[in-house]
C-alpha positions as CSV (number, residue, x, y, z in Angstrom):
1,X,63.5,-37.8,47.3
2,X,62.2,-34.2,47.4
3,X,60.1,-32.8,44.5
4,X,63.1,-30.7,43.5
5,X,65.4,-33.7,43.4
6,X,62.8,-35.8,41.5
7,X,62.4,-33.0,39.0
8,X,66.1,-32.8,38.4
9,X,66.4,-36.6,38.0
10,X,63.5,-36.8,35.6
11,X,64.7,-33.8,33.7
12,X,68.0,-35.5,33.1
13,X,66.3,-38.6,31.7
14,X,64.2,-36.5,29.3
15,X,67.1,-34.3,28.2
16,X,69.4,-37.3,27.5
17,X,66.9,-38.8,25.1
18,X,65.9,-35.5,23.7
19,X,69.5,-34.6,22.8
20,X,69.8,-38.0,21.1
21,X,66.6,-37.4,19.2
22,X,68.0,-34.1,17.8
23,X,71.4,-35.3,16.8
24,X,72.1,-34.8,13.1
25,X,72.2,-38.1,11.2
26,X,74.3,-36.5,8.4
27,X,76.7,-33.5,8.3
28,X,74.6,-32.1,5.5
29,X,71.7,-31.7,7.9
30,X,73.7,-30.3,10.8
31,X,72.2,-26.8,10.4
32,X,68.7,-28.2,10.3
33,X,69.0,-30.0,13.6
34,X,71.1,-27.1,14.8
35,X,68.1,-24.8,14.5
36,X,66.1,-27.2,16.7
37,X,68.9,-27.3,19.2
38,X,69.1,-23.5,19.1
39,X,65.4,-23.2,19.9
40,X,65.9,-25.5,22.9
41,X,68.8,-23.3,24.1
42,X,71.7,-25.7,23.6
43,X,73.6,-23.8,20.9
44,X,74.0,-20.2,19.7
45,X,73.3,-18.8,16.2
46,X,76.6,-20.2,15.0
47,X,75.7,-23.6,16.3
48,X,78.4,-23.5,19.0
49,X,77.6,-25.0,22.3
50,X,75.7,-22.7,24.6
51,X,73.8,-23.1,27.8
52,X,70.9,-20.6,28.2
53,X,67.8,-20.7,30.3
54,X,65.6,-22.8,28.1
55,X,62.5,-24.9,28.7
56,X,62.0,-26.5,32.0
57,X,60.6,-29.8,30.6
58,X,57.4,-29.3,32.7
59,X,55.2,-31.5,30.5
60,X,57.5,-34.5,30.1
61,X,58.4,-34.5,33.8
62,X,54.7,-34.4,34.7
63,X,54.2,-37.3,32.4
64,X,56.9,-39.3,34.1
65,X,55.7,-38.4,37.6
66,X,52.1,-39.4,36.6
67,X,53.3,-42.7,35.3
68,X,55.3,-43.3,38.5
69,X,52.4,-42.2,40.7
70,X,50.1,-44.7,39.0
71,X,52.6,-47.6,39.5
72,X,54.3,-47.6,36.1
73,X,57.9,-47.8,35.0
74,X,59.4,-44.4,34.3
75,X,62.0,-45.7,31.8
76,X,59.2,-47.2,29.6
77,X,57.5,-43.8,29.4
78,X,60.6,-41.7,28.4
79,X,59.9,-41.9,24.6
80,X,56.4,-40.5,25.1
81,X,57.8,-37.8,27.4
82,X,60.2,-36.8,24.7
83,X,57.4,-36.8,22.2
84,X,55.3,-34.5,24.3
85,X,58.2,-32.1,24.7
86,X,58.8,-32.1,20.9
87,X,55.2,-31.3,20.3
88,X,55.3,-28.5,22.7
89,X,58.4,-27.0,21.0
90,X,56.9,-27.5,17.5
91,X,53.9,-25.4,18.7
92,X,56.2,-22.7,20.1
93,X,58.3,-22.4,16.9
94,X,55.1,-22.0,14.8
95,X,53.4,-19.7,17.4
96,X,56.4,-17.4,17.2
97,X,55.9,-17.0,13.5
98,X,52.2,-16.6,13.7
99,X,52.4,-14.1,16.6
100,X,55.4,-12.2,15.0
101,X,57.3,-12.7,18.2
102,X,61.0,-11.6,18.1
103,X,62.1,-13.1,21.4
104,X,61.8,-16.5,23.0
105,X,63.7,-17.3,26.2
106,X,65.6,-14.1,26.1
107,X,66.9,-14.7,22.5
108,X,65.8,-14.0,18.9
109,X,63.3,-16.6,17.8
110,X,64.1,-19.2,15.1
111,X,62.2,-17.3,12.4
112,X,63.9,-14.0,13.4
113,X,67.3,-15.6,12.8
114,X,66.7,-17.9,9.8
115,X,63.4,-16.6,8.3
116,X,59.9,-17.9,8.2
117,X,60.4,-20.7,5.7
118,X,63.2,-22.4,7.6
119,X,61.3,-21.9,10.9
120,X,58.2,-23.5,9.5
121,X,60.2,-26.5,8.4
122,X,61.9,-26.7,11.8
123,X,58.5,-26.9,13.5
124,X,57.4,-29.5,11.0
125,X,60.5,-31.5,11.8
126,X,59.9,-31.4,15.5
127,X,56.3,-32.5,15.0
128,X,57.4,-35.5,12.9
129,X,60.1,-36.5,15.3
130,X,57.5,-36.4,18.1
131,X,55.4,-39.0,16.4
132,X,58.4,-41.1,15.5
133,X,59.3,-41.3,19.2
134,X,55.8,-42.4,20.2
135,X,56.5,-45.4,18.1
136,X,59.6,-46.2,20.2
137,X,57.3,-47.1,23.2
138,X,57.1,-50.6,21.9
139,X,60.9,-50.8,22.0
140,X,60.7,-50.1,25.8
141,X,58.3,-53.0,26.4
142,X,55.0,-51.1,26.4
143,X,52.1,-53.3,25.2
144,X,50.6,-52.6,21.8
145,X,47.2,-51.5,23.1
146,X,48.7,-49.1,25.6
147,X,51.1,-47.6,23.1
148,X,48.2,-47.2,20.6
149,X,46.0,-45.5,23.2
150,X,48.8,-43.2,24.3
151,X,49.4,-42.2,20.6
152,X,45.7,-41.5,20.1
153,X,45.7,-39.2,23.2
154,X,48.7,-37.3,21.7
155,X,47.1,-37.1,18.3
156,X,43.8,-35.7,19.7
157,X,45.9,-33.1,21.6
158,X,47.7,-32.0,18.5
159,X,44.3,-31.3,16.9
160,X,43.3,-29.3,20.0
161,X,46.5,-27.3,19.9
162,X,45.8,-26.2,16.3
163,X,42.2,-25.4,17.2
164,X,43.4,-23.3,20.1
165,X,45.9,-21.4,17.9
166,X,43.1,-20.8,15.4
167,X,41.0,-19.2,18.0
168,X,43.9,-17.2,19.4
169,X,44.5,-15.8,15.9
170,X,40.8,-15.2,15.2
171,X,40.4,-13.2,18.4
172,X,43.0,-10.7,17.2
173,X,40.4,-9.5,14.6
174,X,37.4,-9.5,16.9
175,X,36.3,-6.4,18.7
176,X,35.3,-8.2,21.8
177,X,35.9,-11.7,23.2
178,X,33.7,-13.3,25.8
179,X,35.2,-15.0,28.9
180,X,33.7,-18.3,27.8
181,X,35.3,-18.0,24.4
182,X,38.7,-17.1,25.9
183,X,38.6,-19.9,28.4
184,X,37.8,-22.3,25.6
185,X,40.8,-21.1,23.6
186,X,43.3,-21.6,26.5
187,X,41.7,-25.0,27.3
188,X,42.8,-26.1,23.8
189,X,46.0,-24.1,23.4
190,X,47.6,-24.7,26.8
191,X,45.7,-27.0,29.1
192,X,45.3,-29.7,26.5
193,X,49.0,-30.6,26.4
194,X,49.4,-30.6,30.2
195,X,46.4,-32.9,30.6
196,X,47.7,-35.0,27.7
197,X,51.0,-35.5,29.5
198,X,49.4,-36.6,32.7
199,X,46.9,-38.8,31.0
200,X,49.5,-40.6,28.9
201,X,51.5,-41.2,32.0
202,X,48.5,-42.9,33.5
203,X,47.8,-44.9,30.3
204,X,51.3,-46.3,30.3
205,X,51.0,-47.4,34.0
206,X,47.5,-48.7,34.6
207,X,44.2,-49.8,33.2
208,X,42.3,-48.0,36.0
209,X,40.0,-45.5,34.2
210,X,39.4,-43.5,37.4
211,X,43.2,-42.9,37.7
212,X,43.5,-41.9,34.1
213,X,40.6,-39.5,34.5
214,X,41.9,-38.0,37.7
215,X,45.4,-37.4,36.3
216,X,43.8,-35.9,33.1
217,X,41.9,-33.5,35.3
218,X,44.9,-32.6,37.4
219,X,46.8,-31.7,34.2
220,X,43.9,-29.8,32.7
221,X,43.3,-27.6,35.8
222,X,47.0,-27.1,36.2
223,X,47.2,-26.0,32.6
224,X,44.4,-23.5,33.0
225,X,46.1,-22.0,36.0
226,X,49.4,-22.0,34.3
227,X,48.1,-20.0,31.3
228,X,46.3,-17.5,33.5
229,X,49.6,-16.9,35.4
230,X,51.3,-16.5,32.1
231,X,48.6,-13.9,31.1
232,X,49.4,-12.0,34.3
233,X,53.1,-12.0,33.6
234,X,52.4,-10.8,30.1
235,X,51.1,-7.5,31.5
236,X,52.7,-7.2,34.9
237,X,55.7,-9.5,34.6
238,X,59.4,-8.6,35.0
239,X,61.4,-8.7,31.8
240,X,64.3,-10.4,33.6
241,X,61.9,-13.3,34.4
242,X,59.8,-13.5,31.2
243,X,62.4,-12.6,28.6
244,X,59.9,-10.4,27.0
245,X,59.5,-6.6,27.1
246,X,57.5,-5.2,30.1
247,X,53.8,-5.1,29.3
248,X,54.5,-7.1,26.1
249,X,50.9,-8.4,25.8
250,X,49.6,-4.8,25.8
251,X,52.2,-3.6,23.3
252,X,51.2,-6.5,21.0
253,X,47.5,-5.9,21.7
254,X,47.0,-9.5,22.7
255,X,43.5,-10.1,24.1
256,X,44.6,-12.1,27.2
257,X,42.4,-12.8,30.2
258,X,42.9,-9.5,32.1
259,X,41.7,-7.5,29.1
260,X,38.9,-9.9,28.3
261,X,37.7,-9.8,31.8
262,X,37.9,-6.0,32.0
263,X,36.0,-5.6,28.8
264,X,33.1,-7.8,30.0
265,X,33.0,-6.2,33.4
266,X,33.0,-2.7,31.9
267,X,30.2,-3.4,29.5
268,X,28.0,-5.3,31.9
269,X,24.4,-4.0,32.2
270,X,24.9,-2.7,35.8
271,X,28.5,-1.5,35.3
272,X,29.2,1.9,37.0
273,X,30.3,4.8,34.9
274,X,34.0,4.5,35.9
275,X,34.0,0.9,34.8
276,X,32.4,1.8,31.5
277,X,35.0,4.5,30.9
278,X,37.8,2.1,31.6
279,X,36.4,-0.5,29.2
280,X,36.1,2.2,26.5
281,X,39.8,3.0,27.0
282,X,40.7,-0.6,26.4
283,X,38.5,-0.8,23.3
284,X,40.2,2.4,21.9
285,X,43.7,1.2,22.6
286,X,43.2,-2.3,21.2
287,X,41.6,-0.9,18.1
288,X,44.5,1.5,17.3
289,X,47.1,0.7,14.7
290,X,49.9,0.8,17.3
291,X,50.3,1.2,21.1
292,X,52.4,4.0,22.6
293,X,53.9,4.0,26.1
294,X,51.2,6.5,27.1
295,X,48.6,4.0,25.9
296,X,50.2,1.3,28.0
297,X,49.8,3.4,31.1
298,X,46.2,4.1,30.3
299,X,45.6,0.3,29.9
300,X,47.2,-0.4,33.2
301,X,45.1,2.2,34.9
302,X,41.9,0.8,33.3
303,X,42.8,-2.7,34.3
304,X,43.4,-1.5,37.9
305,X,40.0,0.2,38.0
306,X,38.3,-3.0,36.9
307,X,40.3,-5.2,39.3
308,X,41.4,-7.4,36.4
309,X,44.6,-8.6,38.2
310,X,42.8,-9.7,41.3
311,X,40.2,-11.6,39.2
312,X,42.9,-13.5,37.4
313,X,44.7,-14.3,40.6
314,X,41.5,-15.6,42.1
315,X,40.6,-17.7,39.0
316,X,44.1,-19.2,38.9
317,X,43.8,-20.1,42.5
318,X,40.5,-21.9,41.8
319,X,42.0,-24.0,39.0
320,X,45.0,-24.8,41.2
321,X,42.7,-26.1,44.0
322,X,40.8,-28.2,41.5
323,X,44.0,-29.7,40.2
324,X,45.1,-30.6,43.7
325,X,41.7,-32.0,44.5
326,X,41.8,-34.2,41.4
327,X,45.2,-35.5,42.4
328,X,43.9,-36.5,45.9
329,X,40.8,-38.2,44.6
330,X,42.4,-41.5,43.7
331,X,45.0,-43.8,45.1
332,X,48.5,-42.9,44.0
333,X,52.0,-43.5,45.4
334,X,52.1,-41.0,48.3
335,X,55.7,-39.9,47.8
336,X,55.2,-39.2,44.1
337,X,51.8,-37.5,44.7
338,X,53.6,-35.1,47.1
339,X,56.3,-34.5,44.4
340,X,53.5,-33.6,41.9
341,X,51.9,-31.3,44.3
342,X,55.2,-29.6,45.0
343,X,55.9,-29.1,41.3
344,X,52.4,-27.7,40.8
345,X,52.8,-25.2,43.6
346,X,56.2,-24.1,42.4
347,X,55.0,-23.7,38.8
348,X,52.3,-21.4,40.0
349,X,54.3,-19.4,42.5
350,X,52.3,-20.7,45.4
351,X,53.8,-21.1,48.9
352,X,51.1,-23.5,50.2
């Protein structure tokens, strides 16, 4: 089975259980669960069936592949895979509120349609359902200790997600952010859940600590590369692909990696005058009350002067190589390892 076929099969397993998890238990609650289904792209604002380009179930599929690669039974791990996807979507619903984001996956966000209060509650519901479904591991025959360990990994990751979001929000009010600070933030906000998915897959399959560690490192490095690629798209991405306005991260004055790198390059002790001027441009634009289209062009020019895009591409490539190295460092089922490598390369837009 190719990586594409494996992805499709595992996606179907996850979506089947996920749809069951989000069925309304009572007609009175249909709108509540309907909001969750809307967020996932299954229904429209009137709760009529709709199929839009929603999430790709990257994290739960990686969990199931990791479990299979380490010799485990995929069917046993499905409740945990669903839980990870629910946690991911809980964080997205809340992030959209906190970031004041109008669009998600080409459509108005939950808070934009139903207001902040309902959106907060939808996020809370997704979070609670995630933990409920971790409890269903025992129903699938997973031993008590493995189920407990897997739940502990997810709980630690939920803490990391909130820590990462705290830092992301904090950085909005800081004049400058160091590269070390920024990388720490995305380690918590993005890489943590991908590494969690892969580690839980290993936990449910084997007691070999080296396999668990390697799969954790694979997910972590993949997550770092994934976020860096997202940062690149946030400035140079195509709206048709991202579902967000062109240069959306500049318009919203988000201090993502290209900007953080450029600032630190421009204010380095030995920075040439043109680099210093470019960095000052960034400081001025990001300190303004609003960003105009002219400001966007100035930012793009400054980032080009400071080679920010090339740096981000290079760093993404480094993390990708580290992810693939971790995957090859332990004994895994060869076919499944190849599927994981293929999935990683596709996620990051690599051709080799």
